[in-house]
C-alpha positions as CSV (number, residue, x, y, z in Angstrom):
1,M,108.3,126.9,99.6
2,A,106.6,123.4,99.3
3,K,109.9,121.9,99.1
4,R,111.0,123.5,102.4
5,R,107.8,122.8,104.2
6,A,108.3,119.1,103.0
7,A,111.7,118.9,104.1
8,C,110.7,120.4,107.6
9,L,107.8,117.9,107.8
10,A,110.0,114.9,106.9
11,L,112.7,115.8,109.2
12,A,110.1,116.1,112.2
13,L,108.5,113.0,111.3
14,L,111.9,111.4,111.2
15,T,112.7,112.2,114.7
16,A,109.3,111.3,115.9
17,C,109.0,107.8,114.2
18,A,111.7,105.3,115.1
19,P,111.4,102.3,112.7
20,L,109.5,99.4,114.0
21,Q,109.2,95.7,113.3
22,L,106.1,94.6,112.2
23,A,104.6,90.9,112.2
24,D,104.6,88.9,108.8
25,E,101.2,87.8,108.0
26,R,102.5,84.9,106.2
27,V,103.7,83.1,109.5
28,Q,101.9,84.9,112.0
29,Q,98.6,83.2,113.1
30,P,95.9,83.0,112.5
31,F,96.5,85.6,109.5
32,A,98.7,82.9,107.8
33,D,96.1,80.4,107.6
34,L,93.3,82.8,106.7
35,T,95.3,84.4,103.7
36,Q,96.4,80.8,102.7
37,A,92.6,80.0,102.6
38,D,91.7,83.1,100.9
39,A,94.1,82.2,98.0
40,A,92.6,79.0,97.6
41,L,89.1,80.2,96.9
42,E,87.1,79.5,93.8
43,Q,86.8,83.0,92.2
44,T,86.6,84.8,89.0
45,V,88.0,88.5,88.3
46,L,85.4,91.1,86.9
47,R,85.8,94.4,85.4
48,F,82.8,96.7,84.8
49,G,83.5,100.1,83.0
50,N,81.1,103.3,82.4
51,A,80.8,103.5,78.6
52,A,79.4,107.0,79.2
53,S,82.7,108.1,80.8
54,P,85.6,106.0,79.9
55,S,88.0,108.0,81.9
56,E,86.5,106.9,85.2
57,G,88.1,103.6,84.5
58,T,86.8,100.1,85.4
59,I,85.6,98.7,88.8
60,H,87.4,95.7,89.8
61,M,85.6,92.9,91.5
62,R,86.5,89.1,92.8
63,E,83.4,86.9,92.6
64,V,83.9,84.3,95.1
65,R,81.7,81.3,94.8
66,S,80.7,79.3,98.2
67,R,81.4,75.8,98.6
68,A,78.5,75.5,100.8
69,L,75.6,73.4,99.6
70,L,72.9,76.2,99.8
71,G,75.4,79.0,99.3
72,N,73.6,80.2,96.1
73,T,70.0,80.5,98.0
74,R,71.5,83.0,100.5
75,P,72.0,86.7,99.7
76,V,75.6,87.6,98.1
77,L,78.0,89.8,100.5
78,V,79.2,92.6,98.8
79,L,82.6,93.8,100.6
80,L,83.6,97.4,100.2
81,N,87.0,99.0,101.2
82,G,87.9,102.2,102.6
83,V,90.5,105.0,101.5
84,F,94.2,104.0,100.9
85,S,93.1,100.6,100.9
86,D,91.4,98.0,98.4
87,G,89.4,94.7,98.4
88,R,92.4,93.0,99.8
89,T,91.5,94.4,103.1
90,W,89.1,91.6,103.5
91,R,91.4,88.7,102.9
92,F,91.4,87.5,106.4
93,N,87.4,87.4,106.2
94,T,86.6,86.0,102.8
95,A,87.4,82.4,103.4
96,L,85.4,82.5,106.8
97,L,82.4,84.1,105.0
98,A,82.7,82.0,101.9
99,E,81.9,78.8,104.0
100,R,78.4,80.1,103.9
101,Y,77.8,82.8,101.3
102,D,78.8,83.9,97.7
103,L,81.0,87.2,97.7
104,L,81.7,90.2,95.6
105,V,84.9,91.7,96.9
106,V,85.2,95.2,95.4
107,D,87.9,97.8,94.7
108,L,86.0,100.8,95.4
109,P,86.3,103.5,92.7
110,G,89.6,105.2,92.9
111,T,91.2,102.3,94.8
112,G,93.2,99.2,94.1
113,R,92.8,98.2,90.6
114,S,89.7,100.4,90.2
115,V,91.8,103.5,89.3
116,G,90.9,105.8,86.4
117,T,92.7,108.4,84.5
118,D,94.3,111.2,86.4
119,P,91.9,112.1,89.1
120,D,92.7,115.8,89.2
121,T,91.3,116.2,85.5
122,Q,87.7,114.7,86.6
123,P,84.7,116.7,87.2
124,E,84.0,118.5,90.6
125,D,81.3,115.8,91.4
126,H,83.4,113.1,91.0
127,F,84.8,111.3,94.1
128,T,81.9,112.6,96.2
129,L,79.8,110.4,98.2
130,E,77.0,110.5,95.9
131,W,79.2,110.0,92.8
132,M,80.9,106.9,94.7
133,A,77.5,105.3,95.5
134,A,76.1,105.8,91.9
135,R,79.4,104.2,90.4
136,T,79.0,101.3,92.8
137,Y,75.3,101.2,92.1
138,R,76.0,100.7,88.3
139,A,78.6,98.3,88.9
140,L,76.5,96.0,90.9
141,A,73.7,96.4,88.3
142,A,76.2,95.3,85.6
143,W,77.0,92.2,87.6
144,Q,73.4,91.3,88.1
145,E,72.8,91.7,84.4
146,Q,75.6,89.2,83.5
147,S,74.4,86.7,86.3
148,Q,72.2,83.8,85.6
149,E,69.7,85.3,88.0
150,R,69.0,88.5,90.3
151,R,70.7,87.8,93.6
152,P,69.6,89.5,97.0
153,L,72.7,91.4,98.3
154,V,73.9,92.5,101.7
155,L,76.3,95.5,101.5
156,V,79.2,95.3,104.0
157,G,81.5,98.7,104.2
158,H,84.5,99.4,106.4
159,S,85.2,103.0,107.3
160,Y,84.8,105.5,104.2
161,S,82.6,102.8,102.3
162,G,80.1,102.7,105.1
163,A,79.5,106.6,104.3
164,V,79.0,105.5,100.6
165,I,76.4,102.7,101.6
166,L,74.5,105.3,103.7
167,R,74.2,107.5,100.7
168,M,73.1,104.5,98.5
169,L,70.3,103.8,100.9
170,G,69.4,107.0,102.0
171,R,70.0,109.7,99.5
172,P,66.7,110.6,97.8
173,T,68.1,111.0,94.1
174,L,69.8,107.7,94.3
175,R,66.8,106.0,95.7
176,E,64.8,107.2,92.9
177,Q,67.4,106.6,90.4
178,F,68.3,103.1,91.2
179,A,65.1,101.9,92.8
180,E,65.4,98.5,91.1
181,E,69.0,97.8,92.5
182,R,68.1,99.1,95.9
183,A,65.1,96.6,96.2
184,L,67.6,93.9,96.1
185,V,69.6,95.1,98.9
186,R,68.4,93.1,102.0
187,G,70.6,94.4,104.7
188,A,73.8,96.6,105.5
189,V,76.8,96.1,107.7
190,L,78.7,99.1,108.3
191,I,82.1,98.5,110.2
192,A,83.6,101.4,112.0
193,S,81.7,103.6,109.5
194,A,82.6,107.2,108.6
195,D,79.9,109.8,109.5
196,V,79.6,113.1,107.6
197,G,78.5,114.8,110.9
198,T,81.7,113.9,112.7
199,A,83.1,117.0,114.4
200,G,86.5,116.2,113.4
201,W,88.8,113.8,111.7
202,S,91.8,111.9,113.1
203,K,95.1,113.9,112.7
204,T,96.5,111.0,110.5
205,L,93.5,111.3,108.0
206,V,93.8,115.1,107.9
207,E,97.8,114.8,107.2
208,L,97.2,112.1,104.4
209,A,94.5,114.4,102.6
210,K,97.0,117.0,102.3
211,L,100.1,115.1,101.5
212,S,101.8,116.6,98.3
213,E,103.7,114.8,95.6
214,T,107.0,116.6,96.8
215,E,106.4,115.4,100.3
216,V,105.6,111.8,99.4
217,A,109.0,111.6,97.3
218,L,111.0,113.5,99.8
219,G,109.7,111.3,102.5
220,G,110.3,108.2,100.6
221,A,114.0,109.0,99.8
222,L,114.6,109.7,103.7
223,G,112.7,106.6,104.8
224,V,110.3,109.1,106.5
225,L,107.3,107.8,104.7
226,E,107.7,104.1,105.7
227,S,108.7,105.1,109.3
228,R,105.5,107.2,109.6
229,V,103.3,104.3,107.9
230,I,104.8,101.7,110.3
231,A,103.9,103.6,113.2
232,G,100.4,104.4,112.0
233,I,100.0,100.6,111.4
234,E,101.4,99.8,115.1
235,S,99.3,102.5,116.8
236,G,96.1,101.6,115.1
237,V,95.7,98.0,116.3
238,E,95.0,97.0,120.0
239,R,97.6,94.3,119.9
240,P,100.4,95.4,118.1
241,A,102.8,92.5,118.4
242,E,100.1,90.2,117.1
243,S,98.1,92.4,114.6
244,A,100.4,95.0,113.3
245,L,101.4,93.5,110.0
246,Q,104.2,94.4,107.8
247,Q,102.0,93.6,104.6
248,E,99.3,96.2,105.7
249,A,102.2,98.8,105.7
250,E,103.3,97.7,102.3
251,R,99.8,98.2,100.9
252,M,99.3,101.6,102.5
253,I,102.7,102.8,100.9
254,G,101.7,101.4,97.5
255,A,98.4,103.7,97.7
256,L,100.5,106.7,98.9
257,T,103.2,106.3,96.3
258,D,101.0,105.7,93.1
259,P,100.0,109.2,92.3
260,D,96.6,108.0,91.0
261,R,95.4,106.1,93.9
262,R,96.8,108.7,96.6
263,R,95.0,111.5,94.9
264,S,91.9,109.5,94.4
265,S,91.8,108.7,98.0
266,Q,92.8,112.3,99.0
267,L,89.8,113.6,96.9
268,M,87.5,111.0,98.5
269,L,88.5,112.4,102.0
270,R,88.2,116.0,100.9
271,R,84.7,115.7,99.3
272,I,83.2,113.2,102.2
273,R,81.4,116.3,103.2
274,P,80.7,119.9,101.9
275,V,83.5,122.5,103.3
276,D,83.9,126.1,102.5
277,A,87.1,127.8,101.0
278,E,88.8,127.5,104.6
279,D,88.1,123.9,104.8
280,R,85.6,124.2,107.4
281,P,82.2,122.1,107.3
282,I,79.2,123.8,105.7
283,A,76.9,122.9,108.7
284,A,73.6,123.3,106.4
285,L,74.6,121.0,103.8
286,T,76.3,118.4,106.3
287,R,73.0,118.3,108.2
288,D,71.3,117.6,104.9
289,L,73.6,114.5,104.3
290,S,73.0,113.4,107.8
291,R,69.0,113.1,107.0
292,D,69.9,110.2,104.8
293,H,70.4,108.1,107.9
294,G,67.0,108.4,108.9
295,R,65.8,107.2,105.4
296,V,67.6,103.8,105.5
297,D,64.8,101.4,105.4
298,I,66.6,97.9,105.8
299,P,68.1,96.0,108.3
300,T,71.6,97.6,109.5
301,M,74.1,96.5,111.9
302,L,77.0,98.6,113.0
303,L,80.1,96.7,113.9
304,W,82.7,98.7,116.1
305,G,86.0,98.2,117.9
306,R,85.8,98.9,121.6
307,H,88.9,101.2,121.4
308,D,88.5,102.8,117.9
309,D,90.3,106.1,118.1
310,T,89.8,107.2,114.3
311,L,86.1,107.0,114.4
312,T,85.1,106.5,118.2
313,L,82.3,104.6,119.6
314,D,80.6,108.1,120.1
315,T,80.3,108.1,116.3
316,A,78.8,104.6,116.3
317,R,76.5,105.7,119.1
318,K,75.4,108.7,117.0
319,L,74.7,106.5,113.8
320,N,72.8,103.8,115.7
321,A,70.5,106.7,117.1
322,E,70.1,108.1,113.7
323,I,69.5,104.9,111.7
324,P,66.0,103.4,112.2
325,G,66.1,99.9,113.9
326,S,69.8,99.6,113.5
327,R,71.7,97.6,116.0
328,L,75.3,98.3,117.5
329,V,77.7,95.2,118.1
330,V,80.9,96.1,119.8
331,V,84.0,93.8,119.4
332,E,86.3,94.0,122.4
333,E,90.2,94.3,121.9
334,A,90.0,96.0,118.6
335,K,90.6,99.5,117.1
336,H,89.5,100.7,113.7
337,S,90.1,97.8,111.5
338,V,88.3,95.5,113.6
339,H,87.5,93.1,110.6
340,Q,91.3,92.7,110.3
341,E,92.2,92.5,114.1
342,Q,89.3,90.2,115.0
343,P,88.5,88.2,111.8
344,F,86.6,85.4,113.8
345,A,84.4,87.8,116.0
346,T,83.7,89.9,112.8
347,T,82.6,86.8,110.6
348,A,80.5,85.6,113.5
349,A,78.7,88.8,114.0
350,I,78.0,89.3,110.2
351,R,76.8,85.6,110.0
352,A,74.5,85.9,112.8
353,F,73.1,89.4,111.3
354,V,72.7,88.0,107.7
355,D,71.0,84.8,108.7
356,S,68.5,86.8,110.6
357,L,67.4,88.7,107.7
358,E,64.3,87.6,105.6
359,V,65.5,86.9,101.8
360,G,62.9,86.3,99.3
361,Q,61.8,88.2,96.4
362,P,62.9,91.9,95.8
363,R,61.3,94.2,98.2
364,A,58.9,96.8,96.7
365,A,60.3,100.2,96.8
366,A,59.6,102.0,100.1
367,P,58.1,105.5,100.2
368,Q,60.8,108.0,100.6
369,A,61.0,109.7,104.0
370,P,60.8,113.5,104.0
C-alpha cells in the first residue's frame, strides 16, 4: 500500500513539476562574491557533544573571527538554521557580518553535521522545541568555557530556529536551568520565525514532514524529487531568475536523501507543537507555549520578507504584539529566506539592531513573568 501511494504521488508530482533551470551561485552576483568571501574567512571548526547522552551526537559550529579592530569588544552573533537546512544557509551573510562581529555559525541539532544516531530510536522528548533549546544552550555554554573570556551573545535564527530561540528566552524551566547562560544574551533577531500558534503550516512543510523512505527512493529514481525541490526553490523566492539557486536545491536534496537528517527534520516539524492522535494541535498546550513570548525580556527584532508565503506577515505581526518591546522590520522584494534573497538589507538591519544594544557585564537574571 505504501509503495502504491508513493508511486501515485511520484507520478502526480512528475506531471505537475517540469524541470527548471536554476541560477548558479558560483557565477550569479552578488552570491558569487559573497560565497568567495565566506570561504576566505578566518575560522575554526568546533564540535561539542553531550557526555551524558552520546547518541545525540555532536553539535557542529564554525567560529569566525572578525578582522575588525574592535570585533572582540562587540557581542558574538550566533547564527542558527531551520529544518532541512544547516549553517551553510548563512553563507551570503557571514562575510558581511564578520566585517564587524565575531560569529558562531551553528548546525542546529539534527541538521548538517550535527546529526546523531538514528533519530527514530531517541526518546520522545528529543527534537521538541524545549529539547532543542536546551541542547543549544549546552553547546553555547561549552563554547564559553573553552573561550578565554565569557562573551555577550546575540541569537539570530531563521524560521524553525526562531521558535527555538523563543523557548530559550521564554520557557520558565529553561530560564531557570540556564540562567547563567541566558544572562549573556543581549538580543535576538528572529528572521521569518516559526510560531507554535500558527493556524496552519504551508502545504510543502506538511508534505515534507510525512515523506517516507519509499517515497524518497522512488521519487529520486524517477527524477520527481529533484523536480519537486527545484519547483519549491523557484516558487520560494521573489525573483526566481536572480535568486533561485541550484546549490540550495542540492542542499535540500541532500537533507532529504540522508535518512538521519531527513528524519531529524521531520521530527522537528512534527514536535514543534503538541498534537493529538489525529495530528491536530492541542489548543491548551499550544497556548501555554505561546505564553513564552510574553516572558522574553531582551531586545528582539523580527525581520520578515514582505511576500513571505510560508510564514506570512500575519505571523510577524502576531509575534510583534506578543513579544514585549519587539520591533518589526520588513524587507521588500523577499519571501521566506530573506537573509539569502536580500543579504545586504538583512545585514544592514542586523547591524543597526546589534549596534543599538547596550553591551556590558552579564545582565542580572530577571524575575520570571507569570
